[in-house]
C-alpha positions in Angstrom: -13.9 -12.0 36.0 -14.3 -10.6 32.5 -13.5 -12.9 29.6 -9.9 -12.7 28.5 -9.9 -11.2 25.0 -8.0 -13.0 22.2 -4.9 -11.2 20.9 -4.8 -10.1 17.2 -1.4 -9.0 15.8 -1.6 -6.7 12.8 1.5 -6.3 10.7 1.4 -3.0 8.9 -0.4 0.3 9.8 -1.6 1.4 6.4 -5.1 1.4 5.0 -5.9 -2.2 5.8 -4.0 -2.5 9.1 -5.9 0.5 10.5 -9.2 -0.9 9.3 -8.5 -4.2 11.1 -7.7 -2.3 14.4 -10.9 -0.3 14.2 -13.1 -3.2 13.4 -11.8 -5.7 15.9 -10.9 -3.7 19.0 -14.3 -4.1 20.6 -13.9 -7.9 20.9 -10.1 -8.4 20.7 -6.9 -7.0 22.1 -5.3 -5.6 18.9 -1.6 -4.7 18.5 -0.5 -2.9 15.3 3.2 -3.1 14.5 4.7 -0.8 11.8 8.3 -0.1 10.9 7.5 3.6 10.4 5.8 6.1 12.7 3.4 7.6 10.3 0.7 6.9 7.8 1.2 8.1 4.2 -1.5 8.4 1.6 0.5 6.7 -1.1 -1.8 7.5 -4.1 -1.0 11.2 -3.6 2.7 11.0 -2.9 3.8 12.0 -6.4 2.4 15.5 -6.0 4.5 15.9 -2.8 7.8 15.6 -4.7 6.9 18.4 -7.1 5.0 20.4 -4.5 6.5 19.6 -1.1 3.9 21.6 0.9 1.3 19.0 -0.2 3.1 16.4 1.9 1.4 17.7 5.1 -2.0 16.9 3.6 -1.0 13.3 3.0 0.6 12.1 6.2 0.6 12.2 10.0 1.9 10.0 12.9 -0.3 7.0 13.8 0.2 6.4 17.5 -2.5 8.7 18.8 -5.2 7.5 16.4 -4.4 3.9 17.0 -4.3 4.1 20.8 -6.9 6.8 21.5 -9.4 6.5 18.6 -9.1 2.9 17.7 -8.5 1.7 21.3 -5.7 -0.6 20.2 -2.0 -0.7 20.9 0.8 0.5 18.6 4.4 -0.7 18.5 6.8 1.2 16.3 9.2 -1.5 15.1 10.1 -4.0 12.4 8.8 -7.5 12.3 11.8 -9.7 11.7 10.2 -13.1 11.6 6.8 -14.8 12.0 6.5 -18.3 13.5 3.1 -19.8 12.5 3.4 -23.0 14.5 4.1 -21.2 17.8 2.0 -18.1 16.9 4.8 -15.7 17.7 6.4 -12.8 15.9 9.9 -11.4 16.5 9.9 -7.6 16.5 12.7 -5.1 16.9 11.4 -1.8 18.3 12.8 1.3 16.7 14.7 2.5 19.7 15.8 -0.9 21.0 19.0 -2.9 20.2 17.3 -6.2 21.1 14.3 -8.0 19.7 11.1 -8.9 21.4 8.7 -11.8 20.9 5.1 -11.1 20.4 2.5 -13.7 21.2 -0.8 -13.8 19.3 -4.0 -15.8 18.7 -4.7 -14.3 15.3 -2.4 -12.4 12.9 -3.4 -10.2 10.0 -0.6 -9.4 7.6 -1.1 -6.0 6.0 2.5 -5.4 5.0 2.0 -3.9 1.5 4.7 -4.0 -1.1 7.4 -2.0 -2.8 7.5 -0.7 -6.4 10.8 -1.2 -8.1 11.5 -4.8 -9.2 14.9 -3.7 -10.6 16.3 -3.0 -7.2 17.2 -5.6 -4.6 15.0 -4.0 -2.0 12.4 -2.5 -4.3 13.7 1.0 -3.6 11.7 3.8 -5.1 10.6 7.3 -4.4 7.0 6.2 -4.2 7.3 4.3 -0.9 9.6 5.0 2.0 12.7 2.8 2.7 11.7 1.4 6.1 13.5 -2.0 6.5 16.6 -1.8 8.6 18.7 -4.0 6.3 17.6 -2.1 3.2 18.8 1.4 4.2 22.6 0.8 3.9 22.1 -0.6 0.4 19.9 2.1 -0.9 20.6 5.4 -2.7 19.8 7.6 0.3 21.3 5.9 3.3 21.8 9.2 5.0 18.0 9.5 5.4 16.0 7.5 7.8 12.5 7.4 6.4 11.1 5.4 9.3 10.8 8.9 10.9 8.3 11.4 9.5 10.9 14.1 9.3 13.3 11.7 7.4 10.6 11.1 4.8 10.0 14.9 4.5 13.8 15.5 4.1 13.9 13.0 1.3 11.0 14.7 -0.5 12.7 18.1 -0.1 16.0 16.8 -1.4 14.4 15.3 -4.5 12.4 18.4 -5.2 15.6 20.5 -5.1 17.3 18.0 -7.5 14.4 18.2 -9.9 14.5 22.0 -9.7 18.2 21.9 -10.7 17.3 19.7 -13.7 14.5 22.1 -14.7 16.9 25.1 -14.5 19.2 23.6 -17.2 16.3 22.2 -19.3 17.5 18.7 -18.7 16.3 15.6 -20.5 14.4 13.1 -18.3 13.3 9.6 -19.2 10.4 8.0 -17.5 10.5 4.2 -17.9 7.0 2.7 -17.7 3.7 4.2 -18.8 1.5 2.6 -16.2 -0.3 4.6 -13.6 2.8 5.8 -11.7 4.7 6.6 -14.9 1.9 8.6 -16.5 1.1 10.5 -13.3 4.8 11.2 -12.6 5.5 12.5 -16.1 2.5 14.8 -16.1 3.3 16.1 -12.6 6.9 16.8 -13.7 5.7 18.6 -16.9 3.2 20.8 -15.0 5.4 21.9 -12.2 8.8 21.9 -14.1 7.9 22.9 -17.6 11.5 23.3 -18.8 12.2 19.6 -18.5 12.4 17.6 -21.8 10.4 14.6 -21.0 10.2 11.2 -22.7 8.0 8.3 -21.4 8.4 4.8 -22.8 6.7 1.4 -22.3 7.1 -2.1 -23.5 3.3 -2.3 -24.4 1.9 -0.6 -27.4 0.0 2.0 -25.4 0.0 3.7 -22.0 -2.0 2.4 -19.0 -2.0 -1.2 -20.4 -4.7 -2.7 -18.2 -7.2 0.1 -18.8 -9.7 0.4 -21.7 -8.5 2.0 -24.9 -10.6 5.1 -24.3 -8.8 5.9 -21.1 -5.4 5.1 -22.7 -6.2 7.3 -25.7 -7.3 10.2 -23.4 -4.1 10.1 -21.3 -1.9 9.7 -24.4 -3.6 12.7 -26.0 -3.0 14.8 -23.0 0.7 13.9 -22.7 1.3 14.7 -26.4 -0.5 18.1 -26.1 1.7 19.2 -23.3 4.9 18.2 -25.2 5.8 14.8 -23.6 7.5 12.5 -26.0 5.6 9.2 -25.8 7.2 6.0 -27.2 5.5 2.6 -26.9 6.4 -0.9 -27.9 10.0 -0.5 -26.9 11.9 -2.5 -24.2 14.1 -0.4 -21.9 17.7 -1.3 -22.8 20.1 1.5 -21.7 23.2 -0.6 -22.5 22.4 -0.6 -26.2 23.7 2.7 -27.8 21.0 2.3 -30.5 18.2 2.3 -27.9 18.4 6.1 -27.4 17.7 6.8 -31.0 14.8 4.4 -31.0 13.1 6.5 -28.3 13.9 9.8 -30.0 16.8 10.9 -27.8 20.2 12.1 -28.8 21.9 10.0 -26.1 21.6 9.1 -22.5 19.2 11.4 -20.6 20.3 13.6 -17.7 18.2 11.5 -15.4 16.0 8.4 -15.5 13.0 7.5 -13.3 12.0 3.8 -13.3 8.3 3.4 -12.8 7.6 -0.2 -13.6 6.2 -3.1 -11.6 6.1 -4.0 -8.0 8.2 -6.1 -5.6 7.3 -8.1 -2.6 8.7 -7.0 0.8 7.6 -10.0 2.9 11.1 -10.4 4.4 9.8 -11.5 7.8 8.4 -14.7 6.1 11.7 -15.8 4.5 13.0 -17.8 7.5 10.0 -19.5 9.2 7.4 -19.1 6.5 9.3 -19.6 3.3 7.0 -22.5 2.2 4.2 -19.9 2.0 6.0 -17.5 -0.4 5.4 -17.8 -4.1 8.1 -18.9 -6.5 6.7 -16.7 -9.3 4.7 -13.5 -9.7 5.3 -9.8 -10.2 8.8 -8.7 -9.4 10.2 -12.2 -9.1 7.7 -13.7 -6.6 7.9 -14.1 -2.8 4.3 -13.0 -2.4 2.3 -14.6 0.5 0.1 -17.4 -0.8 -3.5 -17.2 0.5 -6.6 -19.4 -0.1 -10.1 -18.0 -1.0 -10.6 -17.3 2.7 -7.4 -15.2 2.7 -5.7 -17.6 5.1 -2.0 -18.0 4.6 -1.3 -21.3 2.9 1.8 -23.2 1.6 2.7 -23.5 -2.0 0.7 -26.8 -2.2 -2.3 -25.0 -0.6 -2.0 -26.5 2.9 -3.3 -24.2 5.6 -0.5 -22.7 7.6 -0.7 -22.1 11.4 -4.2 -23.7 11.8 -5.8 -21.0 9.7 -5.3 -18.2 12.2 -3.0 -16.1 10.1 -4.4 -14.1 7.2 -2.7 -11.8 4.6 -4.6 -9.0 2.8 -3.9 -6.5 0.2 -0.7 -5.9 -1.7 1.4 -8.5 0.1 -0.7 -11.5 -0.9 -1.1 -13.7 -4.0 -4.3 -15.7 -4.6 -4.5 -18.8 -6.7 -6.1 -17.9 -10.1 -8.6 -20.7 -10.0 -10.0 -19.4 -6.6 -9.7 -15.6 -6.9 -8.3 -14.0 -10.1 -5.2 -11.8 -9.7 -6.1 -8.5 -7.9 -4.5 -5.1 -8.7 -2.1 -3.9 -6.0 -4.0 -0.8 -5.0 -5.4 0.4 -1.7 -9.1 -0.3 -2.0 -9.0 -4.1 -2.6 -6.8 -4.4 0.5 -9.4 -2.6 2.6 -12.2 -4.9 1.3 -10.1 -8.0 2.0 -9.4 -6.7 5.5 -13.2 -6.4 6.0 -13.6 -10.0 5.0 -10.9 -11.1 7.3 -12.4 -9.2 10.3 -15.6 -11.0 9.7 -13.9 -14.3 9.5 -12.1 -13.8 12.8 -15.3 -12.8 14.5 -17.0 -15.9 13.0 -14.2 -18.1 14.2 -14.6 -16.8 17.7 -18.4 -16.7 17.8 -18.4 -12.9 18.2 -20.9 -12.1 15.5 -24.6 -13.0 15.4 -28.0 -11.5 15.1 -28.0 -8.0 16.6 -24.6 -8.7 18.0 -25.7 -11.7 20.1 -23.3 -14.6 20.8 -23.3 -17.3 18.2 -21.5 -20.6 17.9 -18.1 -20.4 16.2 -18.0 -20.8 12.4 -15.3 -21.2 9.9 -13.8 -18.3 8.0 -15.8 -16.8 5.1 -14.9 -16.9 1.4 -13.5 -13.8 -0.1 -14.0 -12.7 -3.7 -12.6 -10.4 -6.4 -13.3 -7.0 -4.9 -15.5 -4.7 -6.9 -13.3 -1.8 -6.0 -10.4 -3.4 -7.8 -12.0 -2.2 -11.0 -11.8 1.5 -10.1 -8.8 3.6 -11.3 -8.3 7.4 -11.0 -5.3 8.7 -12.9 -4.0 12.2 -12.5 -2.7 14.2 -15.4 -1.3 17.1 -13.4 -3.4 19.1 -11.0 -6.1 20.1 -13.4 -6.9 17.0 -15.5 -7.5 13.3 -14.8 -9.6 10.4 -15.9 -11.6 7.9 -13.9 -12.3 4.3 -14.9 -14.8 2.0 -13.2 -16.2 -1.5 -13.7 -12.9 -2.9 -14.9 -12.5 -6.7 -14.5 -9.5 -8.9 -14.1 -9.1 -9.1 -17.9 -7.1 -6.3 -19.4 -8.7 -3.4 -21.3 -12.0 -3.8 -19.6 -14.0 -1.1 -17.7 -15.6 2.2 -18.6 -14.1 5.7 -18.8 -16.8 7.5 -16.9 -15.2 10.9 -16.0 -12.4 13.0 -17.4 -11.0 16.5 -17.6 -11.3 19.0 -14.8 -14.3 17.2 -13.3 -12.2 14.1 -12.8 -9.4 16.2 -11.3 -11.8 17.6 -8.7 -13.1 14.1 -8.0 -9.6 12.9 -7.3 -9.0 15.8 -4.9 -12.2 15.0 -3.1 -11.2 11.3 -2.9 -7.9 12.2 -1.4 -9.1 14.9 1.1 -12.1 12.8 2.3 -10.0 9.7 2.7 -7.4 11.5 4.7 -10.2 13.1 6.8 -11.6 9.6 7.4 -8.1 8.5 8.4 -7.9 11.3 10.9 -11.2 10.2 12.4 -13.2 13.0 10.7 -16.9 12.6 10.7 -17.4 13.8 7.1 -14.8 11.4 5.7 -16.2 8.5 7.6 -19.7 9.2 6.4 -18.6 9.4 2.8 -16.4 6.3 2.8 -18.9 4.3 4.8 -21.3 4.4 1.9 -18.6 3.8 -0.6 -17.1 0.7 0.9 -19.7 -0.9 3.1 -22.6 -2.0 0.9 -20.5 -3.9 -1.7 -18.2 -5.4 0.9 -21.2 -6.8 2.7 -22.9 -8.4 -0.3 -21.9 -11.8 0.9 -21.7 -11.1 4.7 -22.5 -8.3 7.1 -19.3 -6.3 7.7 -18.2 -3.2 9.4 -17.4 0.0 7.5 -14.2 -0.2 5.4 -12.9 3.1 6.5 -9.2 3.7 6.8 -8.8 5.6 10.1 -5.4 6.9 10.8 -2.8 9.2 12.4 -2.5 12.2 14.6 0.6 13.8 16.1 2.3 12.4 19.1 5.8 12.3 20.6 7.5 9.4 18.7 10.0 8.4 21.4 7.5 8.3 24.3 5.0 6.6 22.0 7.2 3.7 21.3 8.1 3.0 24.9 4.5 3.3 26.2 3.2 1.1 23.4 5.8 -1.6 24.1 5.0 -1.5 27.8 1.3 -1.7 27.1 1.8 -4.6 24.8 3.8 -6.5 27.4 1.1 -5.8 30.1 -1.5 -7.2 27.8 0.4 -10.4 27.3 1.6 -9.7 23.8 5.4 -9.6 24.5 8.2 -11.4 26.2 11.9 -10.7 26.0 13.7 -12.4 23.1 
């Protein structure tokens, strides 16, 4: 009889989750669980709100790619809890009223994060509201963004709202002059030029972590197009004097909060609370990991015998092992590559020319080189690109700007989405971008981010759940 493959549960079907499925499906039975039915190219979503037709270039349903191209299984549902000791996860499928228990041998958490630390659930325009408990307490409970069409409806509604503001030359305040704030303000200015825009930040410049040359370039662009830029001011809407401080006559017609991030590891709060940080961006609750990216407790004890990993935006490293990593897509992909290598090592699945080798321990990860690359859009025809940034603020080099950088960012987006669709050109480009540096310490598979394709969502969920059960992943809860 053929050898029974070990089971790998992947929580999250974004960049990192799809990479894990693609890299491990040859040697393992892989199940990807995601609370939404589609992949979304998050770095480009701001453009969709001001130009809704662009949304189709950023997203598509994931089932067909995961099951047909990545030869893995997909379950559309929300992970409610993760039991490290028993190696089980409780999942509620999207069309089921009951929960199911998923058994696994390894688990890779690729759950990402949310963006608004001022909201209980981290609600923002920039990432879909996908958690069942969060929807009733959000600002758009009438929309179910777990469905692709629900996400599209939200984008169209917000676009119409902005058009109404533009028609009356409304005042708009953008709070936070980081990457999202700067990109959002410049997108609004280009597509809705009648808006009276103000952007503020607590720091004394925009794009705080980037070098002064990049900050100066972006600040200069915003001033040229008429955006009022105010720095060194804390957002305090309850103070009447605050509005005069930022050059406004009174409260704006609308405010967009574009500051910080917030953890969304809710499935860890019951059975894995000892692994969640007490501090960190947005109030903590990030998943602690060691330098091998294995989930550990607050006092650094390995959780669940080292078989559970967390990569990308959902995790938090210890600064004396790996310095804090920006919560952007590329570092998560590189970390996912490291974890795939570790799991193969632990099962003796990697050796010279693919030959069997004795099991080894997980490999050490490191600060990803891609964490130092930042492309910031300034509307559709301008941008700037920084590379070689380090964990210290204001490091890196401004290497490209203007129309050339805008074209570069378009190429990045289109080629990445093509790779996610399984396109040969996209895979060829991103193989050479991500593989060599990721394999500096160990041989690893290409860090591409394969993705979605259309498929009937209802039938997809049922067949995926049945397939997972037949493979021994599930049992009734």
